[in-house]
C-alpha positions as CSV (number, residue, x, y, z in Angstrom):
1,M,18.2,22.7,-32.5
2,K,18.6,24.1,-29.0
3,T,15.2,23.0,-27.9
4,L,15.9,19.4,-29.2
5,L,19.2,19.3,-27.5
6,T,17.7,20.6,-24.2
7,F,14.9,18.0,-24.4
8,C,17.6,15.2,-25.0
9,L,19.5,15.9,-22.1
10,G,16.5,16.1,-19.8
11,L,15.5,12.6,-21.0
12,L,18.9,11.5,-20.2
13,S,18.9,13.2,-17.1
14,A,15.6,11.6,-16.4
15,A,17.3,7.9,-17.3
16,R,20.0,8.1,-15.2
17,S,17.7,9.2,-12.1
18,L,15.8,5.8,-12.7
19,P,16.5,2.8,-10.3
20,S,18.9,0.1,-11.9
21,A,17.0,-2.9,-13.6
22,A,18.4,-5.1,-11.0
23,A,17.5,-3.1,-8.2
24,R,13.3,-2.6,-9.6
25,S,10.6,-4.6,-8.4
26,T,8.2,-5.6,-10.8
27,A,5.4,-8.2,-11.9
28,N,6.7,-11.1,-13.1
29,G,3.4,-13.0,-14.7
30,T,1.4,-13.6,-11.4
31,R,4.5,-13.2,-9.2
32,F,6.9,-10.5,-7.9
33,S,10.4,-10.2,-8.8
34,I,12.7,-8.1,-6.4
35,D,16.3,-7.4,-6.6
36,G,16.3,-10.0,-9.7
37,L,14.6,-12.7,-7.5
38,T,11.2,-13.9,-8.5
39,K,9.3,-15.7,-5.4
40,Y,6.5,-15.3,-3.2
41,Y,7.2,-12.3,-0.7
42,A,6.1,-11.7,2.8
43,G,5.5,-8.3,4.5
44,T,3.9,-6.1,6.9
45,N,1.9,-2.8,7.4
46,S,3.0,0.1,9.6
47,Y,0.5,3.2,9.2
48,W,2.6,4.7,12.2
49,I,6.2,4.9,11.1
50,G,6.1,7.9,9.0
51,F,5.0,9.8,11.7
52,L,7.8,9.2,14.2
53,T,10.0,11.8,15.1
54,N,13.0,9.9,16.2
55,D,15.3,8.6,13.3
56,A,16.7,5.9,15.8
57,D,13.3,4.4,16.1
58,V,12.8,4.4,12.7
59,N,16.0,2.8,12.2
60,T,15.3,0.3,14.6
61,V,11.7,-0.9,13.0
62,L,13.6,-1.2,9.9
63,D,16.3,-3.3,11.2
64,N,13.8,-5.9,12.8
65,I,11.8,-6.3,9.8
66,N,14.5,-7.0,8.2
67,K,15.9,-9.4,10.6
68,S,12.5,-11.2,10.5
69,G,12.8,-11.8,6.6
70,L,10.0,-9.3,5.9
71,K,10.5,-7.8,2.3
72,I,8.0,-5.7,1.9
73,L,6.5,-2.7,4.5
74,R,3.6,-0.5,3.4
75,V,3.5,2.8,4.8
76,W,0.9,5.9,5.3
77,G,2.6,8.2,2.5
78,F,-0.5,10.8,3.7
79,N,-1.1,12.8,6.8
80,D,-3.7,15.3,5.8
81,V,-5.1,18.3,8.0
82,N,-7.6,21.5,7.9
83,N,-6.2,23.4,10.4
84,N,-2.9,24.6,12.1
85,P,-1.5,21.2,13.5
86,S,0.7,20.9,16.2
87,G,2.7,17.7,15.4
88,V,3.6,15.9,12.3
89,Y,1.8,16.4,9.1
90,F,2.3,16.2,5.3
91,Q,-0.4,18.4,3.7
92,R,-2.8,21.1,4.9
93,L,-5.8,21.6,2.9
94,S,-7.8,24.7,2.3
95,A,-10.4,25.9,-0.6
96,S,-8.0,29.4,-0.1
97,G,-4.8,27.4,-0.9
98,S,-3.5,24.1,0.0
99,T,0.3,23.6,1.1
100,I,2.6,20.6,1.3
101,N,5.0,20.5,4.1
102,T,8.2,19.5,3.4
103,G,9.6,20.6,6.6
104,A,11.3,18.4,9.5
105,N,7.7,18.0,10.6
106,G,6.4,16.7,7.2
107,L,7.7,15.1,4.4
108,Q,11.0,14.7,5.9
109,R,9.6,12.3,8.3
110,L,9.0,10.1,5.4
111,D,12.4,10.8,4.3
112,A,13.5,9.0,7.0
113,V,11.9,5.9,6.3
114,V,12.7,5.9,2.8
115,K,16.3,6.2,3.8
116,A,16.1,3.4,6.3
117,A,14.3,1.1,3.7
118,E,17.2,1.6,1.1
119,R,19.7,0.8,3.9
120,V,18.7,-2.4,4.7
121,G,17.0,-3.3,1.4
122,V,13.1,-3.6,2.4
123,K,10.8,-2.3,-0.1
124,L,7.8,0.2,0.5
125,I,4.5,0.5,-0.7
126,I,3.5,4.1,0.0
127,N,-0.1,5.2,-0.7
128,F,-1.5,8.6,-1.1
129,V,-4.9,9.1,0.8
130,N,-7.3,7.3,3.1
131,F,-10.8,6.6,2.4
132,W,-11.0,6.7,6.4
133,D,-10.8,9.7,8.6
134,D,-7.8,8.8,10.2
135,Y,-4.9,11.1,9.4
136,G,-7.2,13.5,7.2
137,G,-8.0,11.3,4.1
138,M,-10.6,12.3,2.1
139,K,-13.0,13.6,4.4
140,A,-10.1,16.4,4.9
141,Y,-10.4,17.1,0.9
142,V,-14.0,17.2,1.6
143,T,-13.8,19.8,4.3
144,A,-11.8,21.9,2.4
145,F,-13.7,21.4,-1.4
146,G,-16.9,20.6,-0.4
147,G,-18.9,17.6,-1.4
148,S,-19.0,14.0,0.1
149,K,-16.5,11.0,0.1
150,E,-18.6,9.4,-2.7
151,T,-18.1,12.6,-4.7
152,W,-14.5,13.2,-3.9
153,Y,-13.3,10.8,-6.6
154,T,-15.1,13.4,-9.3
155,N,-14.6,16.4,-7.2
156,A,-12.2,18.6,-9.7
157,K,-10.8,20.7,-6.7
158,A,-10.0,17.8,-4.7
159,Q,-8.5,15.8,-7.6
160,E,-6.6,18.8,-8.4
161,Q,-4.9,18.8,-5.1
162,Y,-4.7,15.2,-4.6
163,R,-2.6,15.3,-7.9
164,K,-0.5,18.0,-6.7
165,Y,0.4,15.7,-3.7
166,I,1.1,12.7,-5.6
167,A,3.8,14.8,-7.9
168,A,5.3,16.1,-4.8
169,V,5.8,12.5,-3.1
170,I,7.0,11.0,-6.2
171,G,9.2,13.6,-7.1
172,R,11.1,12.9,-3.8
173,Y,11.5,9.2,-4.2
174,A,11.2,8.3,-8.1
175,K,14.8,7.6,-8.1
176,S,14.9,5.2,-4.8
177,D,15.2,1.4,-4.9
178,A,13.2,1.4,-2.0
179,I,10.0,1.8,-3.6
180,F,8.1,-1.4,-4.2
181,A,4.9,0.4,-5.4
182,W,2.9,3.7,-5.4
183,E,-0.6,3.0,-4.0
184,L,-3.8,5.1,-5.0
185,A,-5.7,4.8,-1.8
186,N,-5.8,3.0,1.1
187,E,-9.4,0.9,1.3
188,P,-11.2,3.1,-1.5
189,R,-14.8,2.9,-1.4
190,C,-18.0,4.4,-2.9
191,K,-20.9,3.3,-1.2
192,G,-23.8,2.5,-3.4
193,C,-22.0,3.9,-6.5
194,N,-21.5,2.6,-9.8
195,T,-18.4,0.6,-10.2
196,D,-17.5,2.9,-13.0
197,V,-16.7,5.7,-10.7
198,I,-13.8,4.1,-8.9
199,F,-12.9,2.1,-12.3
200,K,-12.6,5.7,-13.7
201,W,-10.8,7.4,-11.2
202,A,-8.4,4.6,-10.8
203,S,-7.8,4.5,-14.4
204,E,-6.8,8.2,-14.8
205,T,-5.0,8.3,-11.5
206,S,-2.9,5.3,-12.6
207,A,-2.1,6.7,-15.6
208,Y,-1.0,9.7,-14.3
209,V,1.5,8.3,-11.6
210,R,2.6,6.1,-14.7
211,Y,3.5,9.4,-16.3
212,L,5.3,10.9,-13.3
213,D,7.1,7.4,-12.4
214,P,7.7,5.1,-15.4
215,S,10.2,2.7,-13.6
216,H,8.1,1.7,-10.3
217,M,4.8,-0.4,-10.0
218,I,1.5,0.8,-8.9
219,T,-1.6,-0.8,-7.2
220,L,-5.2,0.3,-6.0
221,G,-5.1,-0.6,-2.5
222,D,-8.6,-1.7,-2.1
223,E,-10.4,-4.3,0.1
224,G,-11.0,-6.9,-2.9
225,F,-14.7,-6.4,-2.8
226,G,-16.4,-7.7,-6.0
227,V,-15.1,-10.9,-6.8
228,P,-17.1,-14.0,-7.9
229,G,-17.2,-17.0,-5.3
230,D,-19.8,-16.6,-2.7
231,S,-23.1,-14.4,-2.2
232,T,-22.0,-12.7,1.4
233,Y,-21.5,-9.1,1.6
234,P,-17.5,-9.0,1.0
235,Y,-18.0,-10.8,-2.7
236,G,-20.6,-8.1,-3.7
237,T,-20.1,-4.4,-5.2
238,S,-22.4,-2.7,-2.6
239,E,-19.0,-0.4,-1.6
240,G,-18.7,0.5,-5.6
241,V,-15.4,-1.6,-6.0
242,D,-15.2,-4.5,-8.6
243,F,-12.1,-6.2,-7.9
244,V,-12.1,-8.1,-11.3
245,K,-13.0,-5.2,-13.5
246,N,-10.4,-3.1,-11.6
247,L,-7.7,-5.6,-12.5
248,K,-8.0,-4.9,-16.2
249,I,-6.9,-1.1,-15.6
250,K,-3.6,-1.1,-17.6
251,D,-1.7,0.7,-15.3
252,L,-2.3,-1.2,-12.3
253,D,0.3,-3.8,-11.9
254,F,-1.1,-6.0,-9.3
255,G,-4.5,-6.6,-7.4
256,T,-4.6,-6.2,-3.5
257,F,-7.3,-7.8,-1.3
258,H,-7.5,-7.2,2.9
259,L,-9.3,-9.4,5.1
260,Y,-11.3,-8.6,8.2
261,P,-13.9,-11.2,9.3
262,D,-14.6,-9.7,12.6
263,S,-15.3,-6.3,11.1
264,W,-16.9,-7.6,7.9
265,G,-19.3,-10.1,10.1
266,V,-18.1,-13.4,8.8
267,P,-16.2,-16.3,10.6
268,N,-12.6,-16.7,10.4
269,S,-13.0,-19.9,8.3
270,F,-14.0,-17.5,5.6
271,G,-10.4,-16.7,4.9
272,P,-9.2,-19.3,2.6
273,G,-11.9,-19.2,0.1
274,W,-11.5,-15.6,-0.2
275,I,-7.9,-16.1,-0.8
276,K,-8.8,-18.6,-3.5
277,A,-11.4,-16.4,-5.3
278,H,-8.8,-13.5,-5.5
279,A,-5.9,-15.6,-6.5
280,D,-8.1,-17.2,-9.3
281,A,-9.1,-13.7,-10.7
282,C,-5.5,-12.5,-10.3
283,K,-4.3,-15.6,-12.7
284,A,-7.3,-14.6,-15.2
285,A,-5.9,-11.7,-15.5
286,G,-2.3,-12.5,-15.3
287,K,-1.3,-10.2,-12.6
288,P,0.1,-10.8,-9.0
289,C,-2.4,-10.9,-6.1
290,F,-1.0,-9.1,-2.9
291,F,-2.9,-10.2,0.4
292,E,-1.9,-6.8,1.7
293,E,-4.0,-6.5,5.0
294,Y,-5.1,-9.2,7.2
295,G,-5.6,-9.6,11.0
296,T,-8.1,-10.4,13.8
297,P,-8.5,-8.8,17.7
298,S,-7.3,-12.2,19.1
299,N,-5.9,-15.8,18.8
300,H,-3.8,-14.4,16.0
301,C,-1.7,-17.5,15.4
302,Q,-4.8,-19.9,15.5
303,N,-6.9,-17.9,13.1
304,Q,-4.1,-16.6,10.7
305,V,-1.8,-19.4,10.0
306,S,-4.6,-20.9,7.7
307,W,-4.8,-17.8,5.7
308,Q,-0.9,-17.9,5.4
309,K,-0.9,-21.3,4.2
310,A,-3.7,-20.6,1.5
311,S,-2.1,-17.9,0.2
312,R,1.2,-19.9,0.1
313,D,-0.2,-22.5,-1.7
314,R,-1.3,-20.3,-4.7
315,Y,2.3,-18.8,-5.0
316,T,2.6,-20.2,-8.4
317,D,-1.1,-19.5,-9.0
318,G,-2.0,-15.9,-8.7
319,M,-0.9,-15.3,-5.3
320,G,2.3,-13.1,-5.1
321,G,2.5,-12.4,-1.6
322,D,1.1,-10.9,2.0
323,A,1.7,-8.5,4.2
324,F,0.0,-8.8,8.0
325,W,-1.6,-6.0,9.8
326,Q,0.1,-4.7,11.7
327,W,3.8,-4.6,12.6
328,G,4.5,-3.8,16.5
329,D,7.8,-2.8,18.1
330,R,9.7,-1.1,20.8
331,L,10.2,2.4,20.8
332,S,12.3,5.1,22.7
333,S,9.0,6.2,23.8
334,G,7.4,2.6,24.5
335,Q,5.3,0.3,22.7
336,S,3.9,1.0,19.1
337,P,0.4,1.4,18.4
338,N,-1.7,-1.9,19.3
339,D,-5.1,-2.1,17.7
340,G,-5.5,-5.7,18.6
341,N,-4.1,-7.0,15.5
342,T,-0.8,-5.9,16.5
343,L,2.3,-8.7,16.1
344,Y,5.0,-7.5,18.2
345,Y,8.4,-8.3,17.6
346,G,9.9,-11.0,19.4
347,S,6.5,-12.2,20.6
348,A,5.0,-15.8,20.2
349,D,2.5,-14.4,17.6
350,A,5.9,-13.2,15.9
351,T,7.3,-16.9,16.1
352,C,4.2,-18.5,14.7
353,L,3.2,-15.9,12.0
354,I,6.4,-14.4,11.2
355,T,9.3,-16.7,11.4
356,D,7.4,-19.7,10.8
357,H,5.9,-18.1,7.7
358,V,8.9,-17.2,6.6
359,R,10.5,-20.5,7.0
360,A,7.7,-21.9,5.0
361,I,8.5,-19.4,2.1
362,N,11.5,-20.3,1.8
363,A,11.2,-23.9,1.5
364,L,8.8,-22.9,-1.5
365,S,12.1,-21.5,-3.4
């Protein structure tokens, strides 16, 4: 009896800790609902915001994103190291014993982002690991536990620590209304692998995330490779990713895809067809598509307006929203990082690709 009572009280406590239904972000057919409002949503990316050490800078960025009419912000929820770091880091990976940094130069920096997002009503996509080597990523796990990035998905020791990290992050923010979705990885690839590798890993990991937090959405974070529509490189499965196949994973609530013509060796005119192919796949799957990253190193407005329009045009037909790469702002230390794709708050590019885009979205409602 005592055990049953304790179990029931635990369930009651967990239920009370979950976000209210009205404040949740959910998938509604092929669209998103945020705070009870179903529509097309615009957002942006900031990989660096969780690494800022000045809370005032974090608040400035979230205030400006909110003022711009953007509702979704995707941030790096990882910062992995192998050696003794001198700055902000979230996790130290070692075969002799890994540690998760919950200190002032660790996950407390991500706490500041979540708190600021809660204050202004912006919703966050938080991902757990990077395919690329920036900020540690899968390479940091491989350095600690052996193998390669291709074997990372099936490396038992790496996956055990990865899940410990997922549990630590979700445990901090599962109660937050600011969470839009948990993301398994940034741009996962497995070059030359059978697509079953990522499919199986994503299936098992998303089920684990669902077990830890049944009240928030989950997505993969892939670039959208492996979709019908063309014979060019991004449409194929050479990177071990099958977008259509992965959409069938039960615990993934929406699909993501990215667009970087300059990096992929395709023309900028490639964009609208790429967007249509993913919208068609998402419509068939009955899940929203989120155009999660896109950018060009120059002529931002000229090149990207047609992409945004193509995505908006499918807002009732597969597309749930988009998020350009990346947000730029003025911090106490100067300008935020500029990788060439950055759109700075208050710039002419921001007027074209943020202000005008948000205005066009509002006209859809």
